[in-house]
TIRO-2110 file (N, C-alpha, C; in Angstrom, 1 decimal):
// TIRO-2110
-10.2, -16.0, -4.2, N, 1, A
-9.1, -15.4, -5.0, CA, 1, A
-7.8, -15.8, -4.3, C, 1, A
-6.9, -16.4, -5.2, N, 2, A
-5.7, -16.8, -4.6, CA, 2, A
-4.7, -15.6, -4.6, C, 2, A
-3.5, -15.9, -4.1, N, 3, A
-2.5, -14.8, -3.8, CA, 3, A
-2.1, -14.1, -5.1, C, 3, A
-1.8, -14.8, -6.2, N, 4, A
-1.4, -14.2, -7.4, CA, 4, A
-2.6, -13.4, -8.0, C, 4, A
-3.8, -13.9, -7.9, N, 5, A
-5.0, -13.2, -8.4, CA, 5, A
-5.2, -11.9, -7.7, C, 5, A
-5.0, -11.9, -6.3, N, 6, A
-5.1, -10.7, -5.5, CA, 6, A
-4.1, -9.7, -5.9, C, 6, A
-2.8, -10.2, -6.0, N, 7, A
-1.7, -9.3, -6.4, CA, 7, A
-2.0, -8.6, -7.7, C, 7, A
-2.5, -9.4, -8.7, N, 8, A
-2.8, -8.8, -10.0, CA, 8, A
-4.0, -7.8, -10.0, C, 8, A
-4.9, -8.0, -9.0, N, 9, A
-6.1, -7.1, -9.0, CA, 9, A
-5.9, -5.8, -8.2, C, 9, A
-4.8, -5.8, -7.4, N, 10, A
-4.5, -4.5, -6.6, CA, 10, A
-3.4, -3.7, -7.3, C, 10, A
-3.2, -2.5, -6.8, N, 11, A
-2.1, -1.7, -7.3, CA, 11, A
-1.2, -1.3, -6.1, C, 11, A
0.1, -1.5, -6.3, N, 12, A
1.0, -1.2, -5.2, CA, 12, A
1.7, 0.2, -5.3, C, 12, A
2.1, 0.6, -4.2, N, 13, A
2.9, 1.9, -4.1, CA, 13, A
3.9, 1.8, -3.0, C, 13, A
5.0, 2.5, -3.1, N, 14, A
6.0, 2.7, -2.1, CA, 14, A
6.4, 4.1, -2.0, C, 14, A
7.0, 4.5, -0.9, N, 15, A
7.7, 5.8, -0.8, CA, 15, A
9.1, 5.5, -0.5, C, 15, A
9.9, 5.6, -1.5, N, 16, A
11.4, 5.2, -1.4, CA, 16, A
12.2, 6.5, -1.6, C, 16, A
13.0, 6.8, -0.6, N, 17, A
13.9, 8.0, -0.7, CA, 17, A
13.0, 9.2, -1.0, C, 17, A
11.9, 9.3, -0.3, N, 18, A
11.0, 10.5, -0.5, CA, 18, A
10.4, 10.6, -1.9, C, 18, A
10.5, 9.5, -2.7, N, 19, A
9.9, 9.5, -4.0, CA, 19, A
8.8, 8.4, -4.0, C, 19, A
7.6, 8.9, -4.5, N, 20, A
6.5, 8.0, -4.7, CA, 20, A
6.7, 7.1, -5.9, C, 20, A
6.7, 5.8, -5.6, N, 21, A
6.9, 4.8, -6.7, CA, 21, A
5.6, 4.0, -6.8, C, 21, A
5.1, 4.0, -8.1, N, 22, A
3.8, 3.3, -8.4, CA, 22, A
4.2, 2.2, -9.3, C, 22, A
3.7, 1.0, -9.0, N, 23, A
4.0, -0.2, -9.9, CA, 23, A
3.1, -0.2, -11.0, C, 23, A
3.4, -1.0, -12.0, N, 24, A
2.6, -1.2, -13.2, CA, 24, A
1.3, -1.9, -12.8, C, 24, A
0.3, -1.7, -13.7, N, 25, A
-1.0, -2.4, -13.5, CA, 25, A
-0.8, -3.9, -13.8, C, 25, A
-1.6, -4.7, -13.2, N, 26, A
-1.6, -6.2, -13.5, CA, 26, A
-0.4, -6.9, -13.0, C, 26, A
0.4, -6.4, -12.1, N, 27, A
1.5, -7.1, -11.6, CA, 27, A
1.1, -8.1, -10.6, C, 27, A
1.5, -9.4, -10.8, N, 28, A
1.1, -10.4, -9.9, CA, 28, A
2.2, -10.7, -8.8, C, 28, A
3.1, -9.7, -8.7, N, 29, A
4.2, -9.8, -7.7, CA, 29, A
3.8, -9.2, -6.4, C, 29, A
4.5, -9.8, -5.3, N, 30, A
4.4, -9.2, -4.0, CA, 30, A
5.3, -7.9, -4.0, C, 30, A
5.2, -7.1, -3.0, N, 31, A
6.1, -6.0, -2.9, CA, 31, A
7.6, -6.4, -3.0, C, 31, A
7.9, -7.5, -2.2, N, 32, A
9.3, -8.0, -2.2, CA, 32, A
9.7, -8.4, -3.6, C, 32, A
8.9, -9.2, -4.2, N, 33, A
9.2, -9.7, -5.6, CA, 33, A
9.4, -8.6, -6.6, C, 33, A
8.5, -7.6, -6.5, N, 34, A
8.6, -6.5, -7.4, CA, 34, A
9.9, -5.7, -7.2, C, 34, A
10.3, -5.5, -6.0, N, 35, A
11.5, -4.8, -5.7, CA, 35, A
12.7, -5.5, -6.3, C, 35, A
12.8, -6.8, -6.1, N, 36, A
13.9, -7.6, -6.6, CA, 36, A
13.9, -7.6, -8.1, C, 36, A
12.7, -7.8, -8.7, N, 37, A
12.6, -7.8, -10.1, CA, 37, A
13.0, -6.4, -10.8, C, 37, A
12.9, -5.4, -10.0, N, 38, A
13.2, -4.1, -10.5, CA, 38, A
14.6, -3.5, -10.0, C, 38, A
15.5, -4.5, -9.7, N, 39, A
16.9, -4.1, -9.5, CA, 39, A
17.4, -4.0, -8.1, C, 39, A
16.6, -4.2, -7.1, N, 40, A
17.1, -4.2, -5.8, CA, 40, A
17.6, -5.6, -5.4, C, 40, A
18.6, -5.6, -4.6, N, 41, A
19.1, -6.9, -4.0, CA, 41, A
18.1, -7.4, -3.0, C, 41, A
18.1, -8.6, -2.6, N, 42, A
17.2, -9.1, -1.6, CA, 42, A
17.4, -8.3, -0.3, C, 42, A
18.6, -8.0, 0.1, N, 43, A
18.9, -7.3, 1.3, CA, 43, A
18.3, -5.9, 1.2, C, 43, A
18.5, -5.2, 0.1, N, 44, A
17.9, -3.9, -0.1, CA, 44, A
16.4, -3.9, 0.0, C, 44, A
15.8, -4.9, -0.7, N, 45, A
14.4, -5.1, -0.6, CA, 45, A
13.9, -5.3, 0.8, C, 45, A
14.5, -6.1, 1.6, N, 46, A
14.1, -6.3, 3.0, CA, 46, A
14.1, -5.0, 3.8, C, 46, A
15.2, -4.2, 3.5, N, 47, A
15.3, -2.9, 4.2, CA, 47, A
14.1, -2.0, 3.8, C, 47, A
13.9, -1.9, 2.5, N, 48, A
12.8, -1.1, 2.1, CA, 48, A
11.4, -1.6, 2.7, C, 48, A
11.2, -2.9, 2.7, N, 49, A
9.9, -3.4, 3.2, CA, 49, A
9.8, -3.0, 4.7, C, 49, A
10.9, -3.1, 5.4, N, 50, A
10.9, -2.8, 6.9, CA, 50, A
10.8, -1.4, 7.3, C, 50, A
11.2, -0.5, 6.4, N, 51, A
11.4, 0.9, 6.8, CA, 51, A
10.5, 2.0, 6.1, C, 51, A
9.9, 1.7, 4.9, N, 52, A
9.2, 2.7, 4.2, CA, 52, A
7.7, 2.5, 4.2, C, 52, A
7.0, 3.6, 3.9, N, 53, A
5.6, 3.5, 3.6, CA, 53, A
5.4, 2.7, 2.4, C, 53, A
4.5, 1.7, 2.4, N, 54, A
4.1, 1.0, 1.2, CA, 54, A
2.6, 0.7, 1.4, C, 54, A
2.0, 0.3, 0.3, N, 55, A
0.6, 0.0, 0.4, CA, 55, A
0.0, -0.4, -0.9, C, 55, A
-1.3, -0.4, -0.9, N, 56, A
-2.1, -0.9, -2.1, CA, 56, A
-3.4, -0.1, -2.2, C, 56, A
-3.9, -0.1, -3.4, N, 57, A
-5.3, 0.1, -3.6, CA, 57, A
-5.9, -1.3, -3.9, C, 57, A
-6.7, -1.7, -2.9, N, 58, A
-7.2, -3.0, -3.0, CA, 58, A
-8.2, -3.2, -4.1, C, 58, A
-8.5, -4.5, -4.5, N, 59, A
-9.5, -4.7, -5.5, CA, 59, A
-10.9, -4.1, -5.2, C, 59, A
-11.2, -3.9, -3.9, N, 60, A
-12.5, -3.3, -3.6, CA, 60, A
-12.4, -1.7, -3.7, C, 60, A
-11.3, -1.2, -4.1, N, 61, A
-11.1, 0.2, -4.3, CA, 61, A
-10.6, 1.0, -3.1, C, 61, A
-10.5, 0.3, -2.0, N, 62, A
-10.1, 1.0, -0.8, CA, 62, A
-8.6, 1.0, -0.7, C, 62, A
-8.1, 2.0, 0.1, N, 63, A
-6.7, 2.2, 0.2, CA, 63, A
-6.1, 1.7, 1.5, C, 63, A
-5.0, 1.0, 1.4, N, 64, A
-4.3, 0.5, 2.6, CA, 64, A
-2.9, 0.9, 2.6, C, 64, A
-2.3, 1.2, 3.8, N, 65, A
-0.9, 1.5, 3.9, CA, 65, A
-0.3, 0.9, 5.1, C, 65, A
1.0, 0.6, 5.1, N, 66, A
1.7, -0.1, 6.2, CA, 66, A
3.2, -0.1, 6.0, C, 66, A
3.9, -0.7, 6.9, N, 67, A
5.3, -0.9, 6.7, CA, 67, A
5.6, -2.2, 7.4, C, 67, A
6.7, -2.8, 7.0, N, 68, A
7.2, -4.0, 7.6, CA, 68, A
6.6, -5.3, 7.1, C, 68, A
7.2, -6.4, 7.4, N, 69, A
6.8, -7.7, 6.9, CA, 69, A
5.4, -8.0, 7.5, C, 69, A
5.1, -7.5, 8.7, N, 70, A
3.8, -7.8, 9.4, CA, 70, A
2.8, -6.7, 9.2, C, 70, A
2.9, -5.8, 8.2, N, 71, A
1.9, -4.8, 7.8, CA, 71, A
1.5, -3.9, 9.0, C, 71, A
2.5, -3.3, 9.6, N, 72, A
2.4, -2.5, 10.8, CA, 72, A
2.2, -1.0, 10.4, C, 72, A
1.7, -0.3, 11.4, N, 73, A
1.7, 1.2, 11.3, CA, 73, A
2.3, 1.8, 12.5, C, 73, A
2.8, 3.0, 12.4, N, 74, A
3.3, 3.8, 13.5, CA, 74, A
3.1, 5.3, 13.1, C, 74, A
3.5, 6.2, 14.1, N, 75, A
3.3, 7.6, 13.8, CA, 75, A
4.1, 8.1, 12.6, C, 75, A
5.3, 7.7, 12.5, N, 76, A
6.1, 8.1, 11.3, CA, 76, A
5.5, 7.7, 10.0, C, 76, A
5.1, 6.5, 9.9, N, 77, A
4.4, 6.0, 8.7, CA, 77, A
3.1, 6.7, 8.4, C, 77, A
2.3, 6.9, 9.5, N, 78, A
1.1, 7.7, 9.3, CA, 78, A
1.3, 9.1, 8.7, C, 78, A
2.3, 9.7, 9.3, N, 79, A
2.6, 11.1, 8.8, CA, 79, A
3.1, 11.1, 7.4, C, 79, A
4.0, 10.2, 7.0, N, 80, A
4.4, 10.1, 5.7, CA, 80, A
3.3, 9.8, 4.7, C, 80, A
2.4, 8.8, 5.1, N, 81, A
1.3, 8.5, 4.2, CA, 81, A
0.4, 9.6, 3.9, C, 81, A
0.0, 10.3, 5.0, N, 82, A
-0.9, 11.4, 4.8, CA, 82, A
-0.3, 12.6, 4.0, C, 82, A
1.0, 12.7, 4.0, N, 83, A
1.7, 13.7, 3.2, CA, 83, A
1.6, 13.3, 1.7, C, 83, A
1.6, 12.1, 1.3, N, 84, A
1.5, 11.6, -0.1, CA, 84, A
0.1, 11.3, -0.5, C, 84, A
-0.9, 11.4, 0.4, N, 85, A
-2.3, 11.0, 0.1, CA, 85, A
-2.8, 11.8, -1.1, C, 85, A
-2.6, 13.2, -1.2, N, 86, A
-3.1, 13.9, -2.4, CA, 86, A
-2.6, 13.4, -3.7, C, 86, A
-1.3, 13.0, -3.7, N, 87, A
-0.7, 12.5, -4.9, CA, 87, A
-1.3, 11.1, -5.3, C, 87, A
-1.5, 10.3, -4.3, N, 88, A
-2.1, 8.9, -4.5, CA, 88, A
-3.5, 9.1, -5.1, C, 88, A
-4.3, 10.1, -4.6, N, 89, A
-5.6, 10.3, -5.1, CA, 89, A
-5.6, 10.7, -6.5, C, 89, A
-4.6, 11.6, -6.8, N, 90, A
-4.5, 12.1, -8.2, CA, 90, A
-4.0, 10.9, -9.2, C, 90, A
-3.0, 10.2, -8.8, N, 91, A
-2.4, 9.1, -9.7, CA, 91, A
-3.4, 8.0, -9.9, C, 91, A
-4.1, 7.5, -8.8, N, 92, A
-5.0, 6.4, -8.9, CA, 92, A
-6.4, 6.9, -9.2, C, 92, A
-6.6, 8.2, -9.3, N, 93, A
-8.0, 8.7, -9.5, CA, 93, A
-9.0, 8.2, -8.5, C, 93, A
-8.6, 8.3, -7.3, N, 94, A
-9.4, 7.8, -6.2, CA, 94, A
-10.6, 8.7, -5.9, C, 94, A
-11.8, 8.0, -5.6, N, 95, A
-13.0, 8.7, -5.2, CA, 95, A
-12.8, 9.2, -3.8, C, 95, A
-13.5, 10.3, -3.4, N, 96, A
-13.4, 10.8, -2.1, CA, 96, A
-14.1, 9.9, -1.1, C, 96, A
-14.9, 8.9, -1.5, N, 97, A
-15.5, 7.9, -0.6, CA, 97, A
-14.6, 6.7, -0.3, C, 97, A
-13.5, 6.6, -0.9, N, 98, A
-12.5, 5.5, -0.6, CA, 98, A
-12.2, 5.5, 0.9, C, 98, A
-12.2, 4.4, 1.5, N, 99, A
-11.8, 4.2, 2.9, CA, 99, A
-10.3, 4.0, 3.0, C, 99, A
-9.7, 4.7, 4.0, N, 100, A
-8.3, 4.5, 4.2, CA, 100, A
-8.1, 3.6, 5.5, C, 100, A
-7.3, 2.6, 5.2, N, 101, A
-7.0, 1.7, 6.3, CA, 101, A
-5.5, 1.7, 6.5, C, 101, A
-5.0, 1.6, 7.8, N, 102, A
-3.6, 1.5, 8.1, CA, 102, A
-3.3, 0.1, 8.7, C, 102, A
-2.2, -0.5, 8.2, N, 103, A
-1.8, -1.8, 8.7, CA, 103, A
-2.8, -2.8, 8.2, C, 103, A
-2.4, -4.1, 8.4, N, 104, A
-3.3, -5.2, 8.0, CA, 104, A
-3.1, -6.3, 9.0, C, 104, A
-4.2, -6.9, 9.3, N, 105, A
-4.2, -8.1, 10.2, CA, 105, A
-4.2, -9.3, 9.3, C, 105, A
-3.1, -10.0, 9.2, N, 106, A
-2.9, -11.1, 8.3, CA, 106, A
-3.8, -12.2, 8.6, C, 106, A
-4.4, -12.7, 7.5, N, 107, A
-5.3, -13.9, 7.6, CA, 107, A
-4.9, -14.9, 6.7, C, 107, A
-5.9, -15.8, 6.3, N, 108, A
-5.7, -16.8, 5.4, CA, 108, A
-5.7, -16.3, 3.9, C, 108, A
-4.9, -16.9, 3.1, N, 109, A
-4.9, -16.5, 1.7, CA, 109, A
-6.3, -16.8, 1.1, C, 109, A
-6.8, -15.8, 0.4, N, 110, A
-8.1, -15.8, -0.1, CA, 110, A
-9.2, -15.2, 0.7, C, 110, A
-8.9, -14.9, 2.0, N, 111, A
-9.8, -14.2, 2.9, CA, 111, A
-9.5, -12.7, 2.9, C, 111, A
-10.5, -11.9, 3.2, N, 112, A
-10.2, -10.5, 3.4, CA, 112, A
-9.4, -10.2, 4.6, C, 112, A
-8.3, -9.5, 4.5, N, 113, A
-7.5, -9.1, 5.7, CA, 113, A
-7.9, -7.7, 6.2, C, 113, A
-8.4, -7.6, 7.4, N, 114, A
-8.9, -6.3, 7.8, CA, 114, A
-7.7, -5.4, 8.2, C, 114, A
-8.0, -4.1, 8.2, N, 115, A
-7.1, -3.1, 8.6, CA, 115, A
-6.9, -3.1, 10.1, C, 115, A
-5.7, -2.8, 10.5, N, 116, A
-5.5, -2.6, 12.0, CA, 116, A
-6.2, -1.4, 12.5, C, 116, A
-6.3, -0.3, 11.6, N, 117, A
-6.9, 0.9, 12.0, CA, 117, A
-7.6, 1.5, 10.8, C, 117, A
-8.8, 2.0, 11.0, N, 118, A
-9.5, 2.7, 9.9, CA, 118, A
-9.5, 4.2, 10.2, C, 118, A
-9.1, 5.0, 9.2, N, 119, A
-9.0, 6.5, 9.4, CA, 119, A
-10.2, 7.2, 9.0, C, 119, A
-11.0, 6.6, 8.2, N, 120, A
-12.2, 7.3, 7.6, CA, 120, A
-12.0, 7.3, 6.1, C, 120, A
-12.7, 8.2, 5.4, N, 121, A
-12.7, 8.3, 4.0, CA, 121, A
-11.7, 9.4, 3.5, C, 121, A
-11.3, 9.3, 2.3, N, 122, A
-10.4, 10.3, 1.7, CA, 122, A
-11.0, 11.7, 1.9, C, 122, A
-12.3, 11.9, 1.8, N, 123, A
-13.0, 13.2, 1.9, CA, 123, A
-12.8, 13.8, 3.3, C, 123, A
-12.4, 13.0, 4.3, N, 124, A
-12.2, 13.5, 5.6, CA, 124, A
-10.8, 14.2, 5.7, C, 124, A
-10.0, 14.0, 4.7, N, 125, A
-8.6, 14.5, 4.7, CA, 125, A
-8.3, 15.4, 3.5, C, 125, A
-9.1, 15.3, 2.4, N, 126, A
-8.8, 16.1, 1.2, CA, 126, A
-10.2, 16.6, 0.7, C, 126, A
-10.1, 17.9, 0.4, N, 127, A
-11.3, 18.5, -0.2, CA, 127, A
-11.0, 18.8, -1.6, C, 127, A
-11.9, 18.4, -2.5, N, 128, A
-11.7, 18.6, -4.0, CA, 128, A
-12.4, 19.9, -4.4, C, 128, A
END
């Protein structure tokens, strides 16, 4: 799977100004490209990428969140992510068996990029 195919197969989200932003399905844009295409300047987009929770529902159905150009995690981002987790589950209709990963260890395009940290499954955090 090349980069554009991956982007099109996953679903993106951001937490911008305490508002959960969900992108459209089938977008082949990166987070940065999507922000610029949706009215942010390049400088604004860089600030958003470096400071907010963002993430994806991967093509395998699992959930990943991170911040920054290098897909990092920290206590602030973890706290913010777990506060929006119930809304993500509702919006994306995620199964309780979905695995939550934080951060990403960047690899080669086309390869699976593993999480920096696995937190368990949604059911470990939310009871339906």
